[in-house]
N, C-alpha and C positions, 0 to 999 in steps of 0.2 A: 731635715727630714720630710719626706713625702708618707703620709698616711693615706690608705686605701682602706674604705669599707664595705667590705660584703654583705646585702640583708639575702635569708633563701632557705629553705629548706635543707635537712641535713644530708637529701638525697642527690641536690642537687651544685651539693659545693666539695662527696666524696673527693675527688682528685686534687683537692688542693689543704693547705696546711697551712694554719697560724697562729703568730703571735700571745692573740689576745679572742677569743669565743663569749662573748656576753649570753646572759639567758634573763632576763628579767622575769620578775611572776609569770612563767611559764611554767617552770619546772610540777609547783602540783596540780595542774590541771593536764598530767603526763597520769597514769595509769600506772607503767613499771616505769617508775622512776629510777632506779638504777639502768635499766637501759639506756635508758636516755643520754644520763650522764655519760655513759659509757660509749656513744654513740659521738657528742660532743667531744670528749676528750679523743679520739678516731680524730678531731680536726685538727689540734692543739701541734703545733712543732714536740719539738721535747723543747722542757722545761717552759714553756708556755699556760698561759694564764687565762684562770675560767672565773667569769663575776655573773654572780646569780644572785638574784634578791628569793626570799617564797616569803609566804603569811607564818607570823611564829605560836605556836602555842596550839597544841590543842583547846585548850582550857575558853579560847576564842573563836569557835566555831560558832555560826551561826545559818541562818535564811540567809544569807547575803553566800556564804561560802555556797551554797547550793543555788542559787541560782547563775552564779556565774560558772561552776563547773568542778567550782574546787575539786580534788581526790581527794584531800590530806589538808594540816596544815603543821608544821614540826614545833617538834620543841632542839633545842641545842643538842644535844648531844644525835639526836634521832640524824639531823642533817652532818653534822660530821663525820656519823659512820654511813650512809647511804655517799658524802662526795666519795671515803674511803674507799668501800665496797666497787667505786668504780675506777680505782686504782689513782688517782689525784690523791696529794699532800694540801688540808686543808691551812693557807697559810695568818689569814683573817679571820674571823665572824663577829659580827657586830649583830644586837639591839638595836633595831632603830624605828624612832620616830616617835619618842615618848618628848616633852609630851600632846604638843597639837594635833600629831594624827592618831593617836589613840581616842581624839576631843569627838575631831572630825568623822572615824571609826562608828565611835557611839551614835553622830549626828546625823548617818545616813541607815544605821541600821532600824533607826526608829522611823526615819522617812521614808523606806523600802521594804520597809515589811510584807504590808500588802503584796507589794506586788514582787517581790522576790518567791513568798509561795507562791502564787497565781505560777510564776513561771518554772517556777523545779518541780513542781504538778506537773503541767503540760508538755514542757519540752525535755527531752532523751538529753544525759549528762555532754553526747559528741555539742549536738545542736546549742547547750548554755556555752560549752566551752566556743565555738565558735560566736558568739556574740558577746564574750566577753571582754572588755573595755572600747568597744565597738562604738553602741548608743550609754545612754545613761536618762535618766526621766529629767531628770536637772541639769541642765550644760550649764547654764548661768549661779545658779549657785555654787558648783565644782570651779568656776570661773572666778568670779568673787571671794569663795572660799581661799583659793592659791592667790588671793592677791594680795586677800590682805595676813591671810596669815604663812603667805610664805618666808618674810624676812624671819617672822616667829618660831623657823624649822632649825634656822641653826642650835634653836638651844640644845638638840639633841644633842648632838656630839657629847656637849657631860655625860650622857645619858649609856652610851654605846655600848660598855662590860656591862649593863645591868640586862634584867629579866621583864624590864617595865614599856621596853614597844611592842611594836605592832608586828615586824616584821622579820626578817636578819638577811645581810648582805654578806658574802660569802666570796675571798676570794685564795682561788685551791690552785697550785701548779701539779702542771705533768714531770710527774719525775723522769730521768735522763730514763736511754736502752741501757738494758747490764747485758 
């Protein structure tokens, strides 16, 4: 079986239909999240799957969310409702990241506080979104943390059905036409 991967903006892919569409850590950067999900759903074949991840828990909102241009963080029921409003059926929803990503998240919140607040006050949300994930002030630290903590990330599978993580991973299906 051959697998073909396409990467691009929705507008460039509109004439295509796919078995799977993925959007990891994207939806929280879009003001009109339901509209975006509807557009992504239009790219799916009947019974096609959408996989997406979003940051979890509004209580976790911090200067880092502002720095990278997030509009929101999601609660479990909220992301289910948004997916449903876009005409998709949530098949699986896991809360991931506990315990290692939570600790790393706290670490980066402390290290990046000053820079994050400066960026949030100087740049528009559109500029912050454009920069999100592009560069970090300490790439060596991220590489070291990933290398050292990567093997420990397997622990999170024991906590997927709790609310202890800092992100949600969603598997949703496009229902067949009626």
